[in-house]
C-alpha positions in Angstrom: -71.6 102.3 -19.6 -68.0 102.6 -18.6 -69.0 104.4 -15.4 -71.5 101.6 -14.4 -68.7 99.0 -15.1 -66.4 101.1 -12.8 -68.9 101.2 -10.0 -69.5 97.5 -10.3 -65.8 96.9 -10.0 -65.6 99.1 -7.0 -68.6 97.5 -5.4 -67.1 93.9 -6.0 -63.8 95.1 -4.3 -65.9 96.6 -1.5 -67.7 93.3 -1.0 -64.3 91.6 -0.8 -63.2 94.1 1.8 -66.3 93.7 3.7 -65.9 89.8 3.7 -62.3 90.2 5.1 -63.8 92.5 7.9 -66.5 89.8 8.6 -63.8 87.0 9.0 -61.4 89.1 11.2 -64.5 90.3 13.2 -65.7 86.8 13.9 -62.2 85.7 14.8 -61.9 88.4 17.4 -65.3 87.4 18.7 -63.9 84.2 19.9 -62.1 85.8 22.8 -64.0 88.0 25.5 -60.8 90.3 25.4 -61.3 91.2 21.7 -65.0 90.6 21.2 -66.0 94.1 21.3 -63.5 95.1 18.6 -64.6 92.2 16.6 -68.2 93.3 16.7 -67.3 96.9 15.6 -65.0 95.5 12.9 -67.8 93.2 11.4 -70.1 96.2 11.7 -67.8 98.4 9.6 -67.8 95.5 7.0 -71.6 95.5 7.0 -71.7 99.3 6.4 -69.2 98.9 3.4 -71.3 96.0 2.0 -74.5 98.2 2.2 -72.9 101.1 0.5 -71.5 98.8 -2.2 -75.0 97.6 -2.8 -76.1 101.2 -3.4 -73.3 101.5 -6.0 -74.6 98.5 -7.9 -78.1 99.3 -7.9 -77.9 102.9 -8.6 -81.2 104.6 -8.6 -83.1 101.3 -9.1 -85.5 100.5 -6.2 -83.4 103.0 -3.9 -86.6 104.0 -2.0 -87.2 100.3 -1.1 -83.6 99.8 -0.1 -83.7 102.9 2.2 -87.0 101.8 3.7 -85.8 98.3 4.3 -82.7 99.6 6.1 -84.7 102.0 8.3 -87.1 99.2 9.2 -84.2 96.8 10.0 -81.9 99.4 11.9 -84.2 101.7 14.0 -86.3 99.2 16.0 -83.3 96.8 16.5 -81.1 99.8 17.6 -83.7 100.9 20.2 -84.4 97.3 21.3 -80.6 96.5 21.6 -80.1 99.6 23.9 -82.8 98.6 26.2 -82.8 94.8 26.4 -82.1 93.3 29.6 -79.2 90.6 29.9 -81.7 88.1 31.0 -83.5 88.6 27.6 -80.4 88.3 25.5 -80.9 84.7 24.5 -84.4 85.5 23.3 -83.1 88.5 21.2 -80.3 86.4 19.8 -82.8 83.6 18.8 -85.2 86.2 17.2 -82.6 88.1 15.3 -81.0 84.8 14.0 -84.5 83.8 12.8 -84.7 87.2 10.9 -81.4 86.3 9.2 -82.9 83.1 8.1 -86.1 84.8 7.0 -84.1 87.3 5.0 -82.2 84.4 3.2 -85.6 82.7 2.5 -87.1 85.9 1.2 -84.2 86.3 -1.2 -84.7 82.8 -2.3 -88.4 83.4 -2.8 -87.8 86.5 -5.0 -85.2 84.7 -7.0 -87.5 81.7 -7.6 -90.4 84.0 -8.5 -88.2 85.8 -10.9 -87.3 82.4 -12.5 -90.9 81.6 -12.8 -91.4 84.4 -15.4 -91.6 82.9 -18.7 -89.5 85.8 -20.2 -86.7 85.1 -17.7 -85.0 82.6 -19.9 -83.1 79.4 -18.9 -81.3 79.3 -15.5 -78.4 77.2 -14.6 -79.3 74.1 -12.7 -76.8 74.9 -9.9 -78.4 78.4 -9.5 -81.8 76.9 -9.2 -80.8 74.2 -6.9 -79.0 76.7 -4.5 -81.9 79.1 -4.5 -84.1 76.3 -3.4 -81.7 74.8 -0.9 -81.0 78.3 0.7 -84.8 79.1 0.8 -85.4 75.6 2.5 -82.7 76.1 5.1 -83.6 79.8 5.7 -87.2 79.1 6.2 -86.6 76.3 8.7 -84.2 78.6 10.5 -86.7 81.4 10.6 -89.7 79.6 12.1 -87.5 77.4 14.3 -85.8 80.4 15.7 -89.1 82.1 16.4 -90.3 79.0 18.4 -87.0 78.9 20.3 -87.5 82.6 21.1 -91.1 81.9 22.4 -89.9 79.0 24.6 -87.0 81.0 26.1 -89.3 83.9 26.7 -91.9 81.7 28.6 -94.5 82.3 26.0 -94.8 78.5 25.2 -94.4 75.3 27.1 -90.9 73.9 27.0 -92.0 70.8 25.0 -94.9 69.9 22.8 -95.5 66.3 21.8 -98.3 64.2 20.1 -98.4 60.5 19.0 -96.5 59.8 15.8 -94.9 63.2 15.9 -91.5 62.1 14.4 -93.2 60.3 11.6 -95.5 63.3 10.9 -92.4 65.8 10.8 -90.5 63.4 8.5 -93.5 63.4 6.0 -93.7 67.3 6.2 -90.0 67.5 5.4 -90.1 64.9 2.7 -93.0 66.8 1.1 -90.9 70.0 1.3 -88.0 68.2 -0.4 -90.2 66.8 -3.2 -91.6 70.2 -3.8 -88.1 71.6 -3.8 -86.9 68.9 -6.2 -89.8 69.6 -8.5 -88.9 73.2 -8.6 -85.3 72.2 -9.7 -86.4 69.6 -12.2 -89.2 71.4 -13.9 -90.1 75.0 -14.8 -90.6 77.1 -11.8 -94.2 77.5 -10.9 -95.5 80.2 -8.6 -98.0 77.9 -7.0 -95.4 75.3 -6.3 -93.2 77.9 -4.8 -96.0 78.9 -2.3 -96.4 75.2 -1.4 -92.7 74.7 -1.0 -92.4 77.6 1.5 -95.5 76.7 3.4 -94.1 73.2 4.0 -90.5 74.5 4.9 -91.9 77.1 7.3 -94.2 74.5 8.8 -91.3 72.0 9.3 -89.2 74.6 11.2 -92.1 75.0 13.7 -92.6 71.2 14.0 -89.0 70.3 14.5 -88.5 72.8 17.3 -91.7 72.2 19.3 -90.6 68.9 20.9 -87.1 70.1 21.9 -86.8 70.6 25.6 -85.7 73.8 27.2 -82.3 72.4 28.4 -81.4 71.9 24.8 -82.0 75.5 23.7 -78.4 76.6 23.6 -77.6 73.9 21.2 -80.7 74.7 19.1 -79.9 78.4 18.9 -76.4 77.5 17.7 -77.7 75.1 15.1 -80.1 77.6 13.6 -77.3 80.1 13.6 -75.4 77.7 11.4 -78.4 77.0 9.1 -78.9 80.8 8.6 -75.2 81.2 7.7 -75.5 78.4 5.1 -78.7 79.9 3.7 -77.1 83.3 3.3 -74.0 81.7 1.5 -76.3 79.8 -0.9 -78.4 82.8 -1.8 -75.3 84.9 -2.1 -74.1 82.5 -4.9 -77.4 82.8 -6.5 -77.2 86.7 -6.6 -73.5 86.6 -7.3 -72.5 88.6 -4.2 -69.2 87.5 -2.8 -69.7 89.2 0.5 -72.9 87.0 1.2 -71.1 83.9 0.1 -68.0 84.5 2.4 -69.9 85.8 5.4 -72.5 83.2 5.1 -69.9 80.4 4.8 -67.9 81.7 7.8 -71.0 82.0 10.0 -72.1 78.6 8.9 -68.9 77.0 9.6 -68.6 78.9 13.1 -72.2 77.9 14.0 -71.6 74.3 13.0 -68.4 74.1 15.1 -70.1 75.8 18.1 -73.0 73.3 17.8 -70.7 70.4 17.9 -69.0 71.8 21.0 -72.4 72.3 22.7 -73.4 68.7 21.9 -70.2 67.5 23.2 -70.6 69.5 26.5 -73.8 67.5 26.9 -72.2 64.2 25.7 -75.0 63.8 23.1 -75.0 63.5 19.4 -77.0 66.4 17.6 -79.5 63.9 16.4 -80.1 63.2 20.1 -80.9 66.9 20.8 -83.2 67.1 17.7 -85.0 63.8 18.1 -85.0 62.7 21.7 -86.1 63.9 25.1 -83.4 65.5 27.0 -85.0 68.7 28.3 -88.5 67.5 28.9 -88.2 66.7 32.6 -88.3 63.5 34.5 -87.3 62.8 38.0 -84.8 59.9 37.8 -84.2 58.0 41.0 -85.6 59.2 44.2 -83.2 61.5 46.2 -82.5 60.6 49.9 -82.1 63.2 52.5 -83.3 66.8 52.7 -82.3 70.3 51.7 -80.4 72.0 54.5 -80.8 75.8 54.8 -78.0 78.1 56.0 -78.2 81.8 57.1 -76.1 84.5 55.5 -74.2 84.9 58.6 -73.1 81.3 58.8 -72.4 81.2 55.0 -70.1 84.2 55.5 -68.3 82.5 58.4 -67.6 79.4 55.9 -66.2 82.0 53.4 -64.2 83.7 55.9 -62.5 80.5 57.0 -61.9 79.3 53.4 -58.7 79.7 51.4 -60.0 78.7 48.0 -63.5 79.7 46.7 -65.0 78.7 43.4 -68.2 80.6 42.1 -70.5 78.8 39.7 -72.9 81.2 38.0 -76.0 80.2 36.2 -79.3 81.5 34.6 -80.5 82.5 38.2 -77.7 85.0 38.4 -78.9 86.7 35.1 -82.4 86.7 36.3 -81.5 88.4 39.6 -79.1 90.7 37.6 -76.6 89.9 40.5 -73.4 89.8 38.5 -72.2 93.2 39.8 -72.8 92.2 43.4 -71.2 88.8 42.9 -68.1 90.6 41.6 -68.2 93.0 44.7 -68.4 89.8 46.8 -65.5 88.4 44.9 -63.3 91.5 45.4 -64.2 91.4 49.2 -62.9 87.8 49.3 -59.8 88.6 47.3 -59.1 91.4 49.6 -59.4 89.0 52.6 -56.7 86.9 50.8 -58.8 84.2 49.4 -58.2 82.5 46.0 -61.4 82.9 44.0 -62.2 81.6 40.4 -65.4 81.4 38.4 -66.3 78.1 36.8 -68.3 78.2 33.6 -70.1 75.2 32.0 -70.3 75.4 28.2 -74.2 75.3 28.2 -74.6 77.4 31.4 -77.4 80.0 30.9 -79.6 79.9 27.8 -77.2 80.5 25.1 -73.5 79.9 24.3 -71.2 82.3 26.2 -74.2 83.7 28.3 -72.3 83.6 31.6 -69.1 85.0 30.0 -71.1 88.1 28.7 -72.7 88.7 32.2 -69.3 88.4 33.9 -67.6 90.7 31.5 -70.3 93.2 31.9 -69.7 93.3 35.6 -65.9 93.8 35.0 -64.7 90.3 36.1 -61.1 89.9 34.8 -60.8 87.2 32.2 -58.1 85.3 34.2 -60.5 84.6 37.0 -63.0 82.8 34.5 -62.2 79.1 33.9 -64.0 76.6 31.5 -65.3 73.4 32.8 -62.3 71.1 31.7 -59.9 73.4 33.3 -61.6 73.9 36.6 -63.0 70.6 37.4 -59.9 69.0 38.8 -59.6 72.0 41.2 -63.0 71.3 43.0 -61.4 68.7 45.1 -59.0 71.3 46.7 -61.8 73.9 46.9 -62.9 74.8 50.5 -66.2 76.5 49.6 -68.1 76.5 46.2 -70.9 79.0 45.8 -73.5 78.1 43.2 -75.8 81.0 42.2 -78.6 80.2 39.8 -76.9 77.1 38.2 -78.9 73.8 38.5 -78.6 71.1 35.8 -74.9 71.8 35.0 -73.9 70.8 38.5 -76.3 68.0 39.1 -74.3 64.8 40.1 -77.1 62.7 38.9 -75.6 63.1 35.4 -72.9 60.8 36.6 -74.6 58.4 39.0 -78.4 58.1 37.9 -78.8 56.1 34.6 -82.6 56.8 34.8 -82.0 60.6 34.8 -82.7 62.5 31.5 -79.4 64.2 31.9 -77.3 61.0 32.5 -74.0 61.1 30.7 -73.9 65.0 30.4 -70.5 66.4 31.7 -71.0 68.6 34.7 -69.1 70.8 36.9 -67.8 68.8 39.8 -69.1 71.0 42.5 -70.0 67.9 44.6 -66.3 67.3 45.2 -66.0 70.5 47.2 -65.4 70.4 50.9 -68.4 72.8 51.5 -71.1 74.1 48.9 -73.3 77.1 49.3 -76.2 77.1 46.8 -78.0 80.4 46.4 -81.5 80.1 45.1 -85.0 81.6 45.5 -86.9 78.4 46.3 -86.8 74.7 46.1 -87.8 74.5 42.3 -85.9 72.4 39.7 -83.8 73.8 36.9 -84.7 74.5 33.3 -84.7 70.7 32.4 -87.2 70.0 35.2 -84.8 67.6 37.0 -84.3 67.3 40.8 -80.8 68.1 41.7 -79.0 65.6 44.0 -76.2 68.2 44.9 -78.9 70.1 46.8 -79.3 67.1 49.2 -75.7 66.3 49.8 -74.3 66.3 53.3 -71.9 69.0 52.5 -74.3 71.4 50.8 -76.2 74.2 52.4 -78.8 76.3 50.7 -79.1 80.1 51.1 -82.7 80.8 50.2 -82.7 84.4 48.7 -82.6 86.4 45.5 -79.1 86.3 44.1 -78.5 90.1 44.4 -79.9 90.1 48.1 -77.9 87.1 49.0 -74.6 88.7 47.7 -75.5 91.9 49.6 -76.0 89.9 52.8 -72.7 88.0 52.4 -70.8 91.2 51.7 -72.3 92.8 54.9 -71.6 89.8 57.0 -68.0 89.5 55.9 -67.3 93.1 56.6 -68.8 92.5 60.1 -66.6 89.6 60.6 -63.5 91.4 59.6 -64.4 94.5 61.6 -64.9 92.3 64.6 -61.6 90.6 64.2 -63.0 87.5 62.9 -65.4 86.8 65.8 
C-alpha cells in the first residue's frame, strides 16, 4: 500500500512537471525563433505525463494503454514525416479534432461509469464538468473534421438550407437539455447516447455553412474548445497535467481566435453565423488585367530600390518558398531592400506563411506583420504578390457591397508598381474578384509560383551580366 501511495505521489509530481513543460513549450511557440525548442519541450512533457500514467495504473489495462499509444503514435509519426506543407492546415484541423474526440471519449467513459447503479453518488461539479467537457469535445471533433474536409477540397466551401440557423439552434438546445438531464437526474446510458449524438451532429451543422475564407478562425476556435474540453475532463479524472495543459491551450486558442477575428474586423459571431467566405462579386470592376513577361518584371525589380514580397496560399501550393528566398537573396545581393509582408490570416491556418518562410530559411528580421509593414507600401517601388488574393484586395476598403468589406488588408495597392504572380485569372478562397489585379499600376505574371521565381532569377542574372542592359 505504501509503495502504491509513493507511486501516486511521484506520478502527481510528474504531472506537475509535465504541465510546467507544456506552459514553457507553448510560450516558446509564440516566436518562430524558439518554436522548435518549444515543441520539443512540450513533447518531453507529454512523455513524462504518459510515463506517470503508467505509474498510477500499474498493471491495470496496461495492454489497452500500450495499444492506444501505438495506434496514436505510429500512423501520425509516419504522416507527419510525409505531409506536404500545403496539407499542413488539414492535418492541424484533423489532429485538433482527434484531441476533442479524445476529451469526448473520456467524458463518455466517465458518464457511463456514473450510470452504474453501484458507482455511488457523484458530486454535482464532477458530473457537470464531465457533461460540459463531453459536449465541447464532441463539437470540436466533428467540426474539425468538416473543416479538414473543406480545406482538403473534399466538400463544398459552404452548405446552406432554409432555416438553417434555427435548426442548428434547436439541435444545440436539445443537446443542452440532454446534458442538463444527465446532471439533474441519475445518468442513464440511453440518455448518454442521445446526448452524444446531438452534440456530434451540432459540430457538423455549425461548420457546414462557414465559408472557406473563415477557416483560419474556425480552426483556432476549435483548438480553444479542445483545450477547454481537456481541462474539464482533467478535473473529472483529477489529473493535474490535463487541467493545466487544457487550460493553457484553451486560453491560447481563445486569444488567437480573437486576434484572427480582429484581423478580419469581424466579431466571432459574425464568423460563425454570417456569410463572409461564401463568395459574392460586389461592385463590377472597371478595366482589365494587364499581363507582363518575366523579362519586363525583372527589369522593374532591377530598377527598384525597395521591394516587398507578399506570400499567400498559392506559394504553398507551388512549393515556391525556397525559390522565392533565392530570388530575395539575388535582390539583396543587387543592393535592394527586401521585406516580406504577412497578413494574420494569410494561407489557411494561423502562421501558415511564417512556417513556410522559416522552412525556406528566410531570416525572421525580414518578415513583418501587417500593422508594421502597411505604412511602408507608400515608399515601396515594387510589390510582388505570390499566391495571395483576398488579403490584398482593396475592395475591402472601398466596396461596401463586397463580402470582405471592413477586413483589414495589406496596402499593396499603395505601391508604385505591383507584380502579381498567379497561375490564372481565378478568384481567391473567398470567391471574390480582386480589384488590385485591375489597378493601373499592377501587372500579372501568369505562371506557377516556382516557375515564375526561376524566370525572374534567370532574367535578373541576365540583366546584371549584361551591365543592366
